[in-house]
C-alpha positions as CSV (number, residue, x, y, z in Angstrom):
1,M,94.5,143.2,72.7
2,R,94.8,145.5,75.8
3,L,93.8,142.6,77.8
4,L,96.9,140.6,77.2
5,P,99.4,142.5,79.6
6,V,96.7,142.1,82.3
7,V,96.2,138.5,81.6
8,S,100.0,137.9,81.5
9,A,100.7,139.7,84.6
10,S,97.8,137.9,86.3
11,I,99.4,134.5,85.2
12,G,102.7,135.4,86.1
13,L,101.6,136.5,89.6
14,C,99.7,133.2,90.0
15,A,102.7,131.1,89.0
16,A,105.1,133.0,91.4
17,A,102.5,132.6,94.3
18,A,102.2,129.0,93.6
19,G,105.8,128.3,93.3
20,A,106.4,130.3,96.5
21,F,103.8,128.0,98.3
22,A,105.2,124.9,97.0
23,Q,108.7,126.0,98.2
24,G,107.3,125.4,101.8
25,V,108.6,121.8,101.3
26,P,111.8,122.1,99.3
27,D,113.4,119.2,97.2
28,Y,116.9,119.9,98.5
29,G,118.2,118.0,95.3
30,F,116.9,114.7,96.5
31,E,114.9,112.5,94.1
32,W,111.4,112.1,95.6
33,R,108.6,109.6,94.9
34,T,105.1,110.2,96.2
35,V,103.2,107.4,97.9
36,G,99.5,107.9,97.4
37,D,96.5,105.6,97.8
38,P,95.6,107.1,101.2
39,G,93.7,104.8,103.7
40,N,95.1,101.6,102.1
41,P,94.5,98.4,103.9
42,A,97.1,97.1,106.3
43,A,99.1,94.0,105.8
44,Q,97.6,91.3,108.4
45,P,99.5,88.9,110.7
46,E,97.6,86.1,109.4
47,D,98.9,86.6,105.8
48,Y,102.6,87.2,106.7
49,L,104.9,85.0,108.7
50,F,106.1,86.5,112.0
51,L,104.1,89.8,111.6
52,D,102.8,90.5,115.0
53,R,100.5,93.4,114.2
54,P,98.7,95.0,111.2
55,I,101.1,97.1,109.4
56,G,101.4,99.2,106.3
57,S,98.2,101.3,106.2
58,V,98.8,105.0,105.9
59,A,95.9,107.6,105.8
60,Y,97.6,110.4,104.0
61,E,100.0,111.0,100.9
62,Y,103.6,111.4,101.7
63,R,106.9,111.4,99.8
64,L,110.1,109.1,100.3
65,T,113.4,109.6,98.8
66,R,113.9,107.1,95.9
67,T,117.1,105.9,97.5
68,E,119.0,106.2,100.9
69,I,120.8,109.4,101.5
70,T,124.4,109.2,100.3
71,N,127.8,109.9,102.0
72,T,128.1,112.9,99.6
73,Q,124.9,114.3,100.6
74,W,125.5,113.6,104.3
75,I,128.7,115.4,104.4
76,E,127.1,118.7,103.7
77,F,125.0,118.2,107.0
78,A,128.0,117.0,108.8
79,D,130.0,120.1,108.2
80,A,127.0,122.2,108.9
81,L,126.7,120.5,112.3
82,V,130.1,120.6,113.4
83,T,130.4,124.2,112.5
84,A,127.2,125.2,114.5
85,D,127.8,122.8,117.5
86,P,131.2,122.9,119.1
87,S,130.4,120.0,121.2
88,V,130.2,117.6,118.2
89,N,133.5,115.7,117.6
90,P,134.0,115.6,113.8
91,Y,136.0,112.4,114.2
92,D,133.5,110.6,115.9
93,I,132.4,107.5,113.8
94,T,128.8,108.1,115.1
95,L,128.6,111.1,112.9
96,G,129.1,109.0,109.8
97,R,130.7,105.6,109.5
98,D,132.3,106.3,106.1
99,I,133.1,109.8,106.2
100,F,136.2,111.5,107.7
101,Y,137.1,115.0,108.6
102,G,140.4,116.6,107.4
103,G,140.0,120.1,109.1
104,D,139.0,123.3,107.6
105,H,135.6,122.2,106.3
106,R,137.4,119.4,104.2
107,W,135.8,116.0,104.4
108,F,136.5,112.7,102.7
109,T,135.1,109.3,102.2
110,F,136.5,106.1,100.8
111,E,137.0,105.7,97.1
112,G,133.8,104.1,95.7
113,A,131.8,105.1,98.7
114,E,130.9,108.7,97.7
115,H,127.4,107.8,96.4
116,A,126.9,104.8,98.6
117,A,124.3,104.9,101.4
118,A,125.5,106.8,104.6
119,Q,125.4,105.2,107.8
120,M,125.1,107.3,111.1
121,G,123.6,107.2,114.6
122,W,119.7,107.7,114.7
123,L,120.2,110.8,116.9
124,Y,122.3,112.3,114.0
125,A,119.5,111.3,111.4
126,A,117.0,113.1,113.7
127,R,119.2,116.2,113.7
128,F,119.5,116.1,110.0
129,C,115.7,116.2,109.7
130,N,115.4,119.0,112.1
131,W,118.2,120.9,110.0
132,L,116.3,120.4,106.7
133,H,112.9,121.5,108.2
134,N,114.5,124.6,109.3
135,D,115.7,125.5,106.0
136,K,119.3,124.5,106.5
137,R,119.8,127.3,108.9
138,S,123.4,127.6,110.3
139,D,122.5,128.3,114.0
140,L,122.4,125.7,116.7
141,A,118.9,125.7,117.2
142,A,118.2,124.5,113.7
143,F,119.6,121.1,114.6
144,Q,118.0,120.8,118.0
145,G,114.2,121.1,117.3
146,G,111.5,121.5,114.7
147,V,110.9,117.9,114.0
148,Y,112.5,116.0,117.0
149,D,113.2,117.6,120.4
150,I,116.8,116.4,120.9
151,S,116.8,117.7,124.5
152,T,114.4,114.9,125.4
153,F,116.9,112.0,124.4
154,R,118.9,110.8,127.3
155,V,120.3,107.5,129.0
156,V,118.6,106.4,132.0
157,W,119.4,103.3,134.1
158,D,117.0,100.4,134.2
159,G,118.2,98.3,137.0
160,E,121.8,97.4,135.9
161,W,121.2,98.4,132.3
162,P,121.2,101.8,130.5
163,R,118.2,102.5,128.4
164,W,117.8,105.5,126.1
165,V,114.4,107.5,126.4
166,G,113.3,110.2,124.3
167,D,110.3,111.5,122.1
168,S,110.7,110.0,118.6
169,T,107.4,111.2,117.3
170,P,107.9,113.9,114.7
171,A,106.2,117.1,115.1
172,A,102.7,117.5,113.5
173,D,103.8,120.1,111.1
174,A,107.3,118.4,110.3
175,K,108.3,118.8,106.6
176,F,110.9,115.9,106.8
177,W,111.1,113.0,109.1
178,I,112.3,109.4,109.6
179,P,109.6,107.0,108.2
180,N,107.8,104.9,110.7
181,W,107.3,101.2,110.0
182,S,104.0,101.5,108.1
183,E,105.3,104.5,105.9
184,L,108.3,102.5,104.8
185,V,106.5,99.2,104.4
186,K,103.8,100.7,102.2
187,G,106.5,102.6,100.1
188,L,108.4,99.5,99.4
189,H,105.5,96.8,99.3
190,W,102.2,98.0,98.8
191,D,100.8,98.0,95.2
192,P,97.4,99.3,94.6
193,N,97.1,97.2,91.4
194,K,99.1,94.0,92.5
195,L,96.0,91.7,91.8
196,G,94.6,93.8,88.9
197,V,93.3,97.3,88.3
198,G,92.2,98.8,91.8
199,E,92.8,95.3,93.4
200,G,95.8,96.0,95.9
201,G,98.3,93.7,97.7
202,Y,101.4,93.6,99.5
203,W,104.5,92.1,97.5
204,L,106.7,90.0,99.9
205,F,109.9,91.7,98.6
206,P,110.5,95.5,98.0
207,H,111.2,95.0,94.3
208,S,107.6,94.3,93.4
209,S,107.8,90.5,93.6
210,D,107.1,87.6,95.7
211,V,110.4,86.1,94.9
212,E,113.4,87.1,96.8
213,P,115.8,89.5,95.0
214,I,119.0,88.1,93.1
215,G,122.0,89.3,94.6
216,G,125.0,90.3,92.5
217,L,127.4,93.1,91.5
218,P,126.0,96.1,89.7
219,G,125.6,95.2,86.0
220,T,125.7,91.3,86.3
221,P,122.9,89.8,84.4
222,G,119.9,89.3,86.4
223,A,121.2,91.1,89.5
224,E,118.7,92.9,91.5
225,S,120.2,93.7,94.8
226,S,123.7,94.4,96.3
227,A,122.6,92.2,99.2
228,G,123.0,88.5,98.9
229,D,125.6,85.7,99.1
230,Y,127.6,86.1,95.9
231,P,131.3,86.2,95.1
232,N,133.4,89.3,95.6
233,A,130.9,91.4,97.2
234,P,132.1,94.9,97.7
235,F,132.0,97.1,100.9
236,W,130.1,99.6,99.2
237,V,127.6,100.0,96.1
238,P,126.2,103.4,95.0
239,V,122.7,103.7,95.3
240,G,120.3,103.2,92.4
241,M,122.6,100.7,90.6
242,Y,119.7,98.2,90.1
243,P,117.0,100.2,88.3
244,N,114.9,97.4,87.4
245,A,114.4,96.4,90.9
246,V,111.9,99.0,91.8
247,S,109.0,99.2,94.4
248,P,105.4,99.9,93.3
249,W,105.9,103.6,94.0
250,G,109.4,103.9,92.2
251,L,111.7,103.4,95.1
252,L,115.1,101.7,94.7
253,D,117.4,100.0,97.0
254,G,114.8,98.5,99.3
255,S,117.1,95.5,99.4
256,G,120.7,96.0,99.9
257,G,122.8,99.3,100.5
258,A,122.1,99.9,104.2
259,P,119.6,98.9,106.7
260,E,117.1,101.9,107.0
261,Y,116.3,103.5,110.2
262,L,112.6,103.7,111.4
263,G,111.1,106.5,113.3
264,E,109.7,104.0,115.7
265,W,111.5,102.9,118.8
266,I,111.2,99.3,120.4
267,D,112.2,98.9,124.1
268,G,113.9,102.2,124.3
269,Q,115.9,101.7,121.1
270,P,115.3,102.7,117.4
271,A,114.6,100.0,114.8
272,M,115.7,99.5,111.4
273,K,114.4,97.6,108.3
274,G,116.4,96.0,105.4
275,T,119.7,94.7,104.4
276,S,123.3,95.6,103.8
277,V,125.6,95.1,101.0
278,G,126.6,91.3,100.9
279,V,124.1,90.2,103.6
280,N,121.9,87.3,102.6
281,T,118.5,88.6,101.4
282,F,116.0,85.8,102.1
283,T,114.6,86.7,105.5
284,P,115.8,90.2,106.3
285,D,114.1,91.8,103.1
286,R,110.7,90.5,103.6
287,L,107.7,92.7,104.1
288,D,107.4,91.7,107.8
289,F,111.1,91.9,108.9
290,I,112.7,94.3,111.2
291,T,116.4,94.0,111.3
292,G,116.5,94.8,114.9
293,V,117.1,97.4,117.7
294,V,120.2,99.3,117.8
295,V,121.9,101.9,120.0
296,P,120.8,105.2,118.7
297,D,124.2,106.9,119.0
298,L,126.1,104.3,116.8
299,P,126.1,104.2,113.0
300,F,124.3,100.8,112.4
301,A,121.9,102.0,109.6
302,G,121.2,104.7,107.0
303,I,118.2,106.8,106.2
304,R,115.6,107.2,103.5
305,L,113.7,110.5,104.2
306,A,110.0,110.9,104.3
307,S,108.5,114.3,103.7
308,R,105.3,116.1,103.2
309,V,103.9,116.5,99.5
310,P,104.2,119.9,98.3
311,S,101.0,121.9,98.0
312,P,99.5,121.9,94.3
313,G,99.3,125.6,94.7
314,W,95.8,126.4,95.8
315,L,96.9,130.0,96.4
316,G,97.9,130.2,92.7
317,L,94.5,128.7,91.6
318,A,92.5,131.3,93.6
319,L,94.6,134.1,92.1
320,A,94.1,132.6,88.7
321,S,90.3,132.8,89.3
322,L,90.5,136.4,90.6
323,A,92.4,137.1,87.2
324,L,89.6,135.3,85.1
325,R,87.0,137.5,86.9
326,S,89.0,140.6,86.2
327,M,89.1,139.7,82.4
328,R,85.4,139.2,82.3
329,K,84.7,142.5,84.0
330,R,86.9,144.3,81.4
331,R,85.1,142.5,78.5
332,S,81.8,143.6,79.8
């Protein structure tokens, strides 16, 4: 019986250590889904119309938020940023298309848009990732680097036309980042068991189907997306309102809501994938479709966060092993 306090204390220490290690990548209240099957094959151009290169293969596990970030979630970041950086204009639409500043840390959004996908400029999405990576610190440096070095982004003139330059590659140790094309395509379209157990394939559309999603208001029988040409399409639809239209990894709203930023840039501009509320779904939601390039400081898209998978707690397992060895010594 005297062994019990020792065992209990050891197990408690192990659990605490494992929990502390896992907290290196916090959830921050977001719903996450892990995308596994590392090293999956890429989608090939010969199999998908308009695809110009292999895409979708990712060699590591990672997480994606189940839905896009909402206006309510975005407001916390916007308030923290304008408090830390006096140069940010809180009334600038770039900071958030559907949020408004009322002064004294008061923010508003449209009625019905509270839990709709937030839309912002890509550069603010990058600063959002920096802030999360830096444990939501309140100092200016927390927004300026860690994942993306904001100082690298600037406008240069290419002949008569302005062009953005900057390093959009996330840091190797990033905890959170804007998913690249392959990461988003895999999370929305790759199914390790599409053709049978262990026989993977890519669904053409992001709700585990090769048939385009049916657009309609939430709750409409058969509706699978807020995108599409249907009567009385609203301006905003809360995220997660089509729970049966799910990707193989459990992601929602791959169709509708808002186009989603990609970490990759094309010709000096960030790209985005997906569709908005009320936009026809047929071509824009296909696996191979990128909506287009956008000006990085205008609010043309939203963000679905990518993240490292928290450690399973190898430190806790090591301590558990030590506790077991201690028990054996005492018994002997």
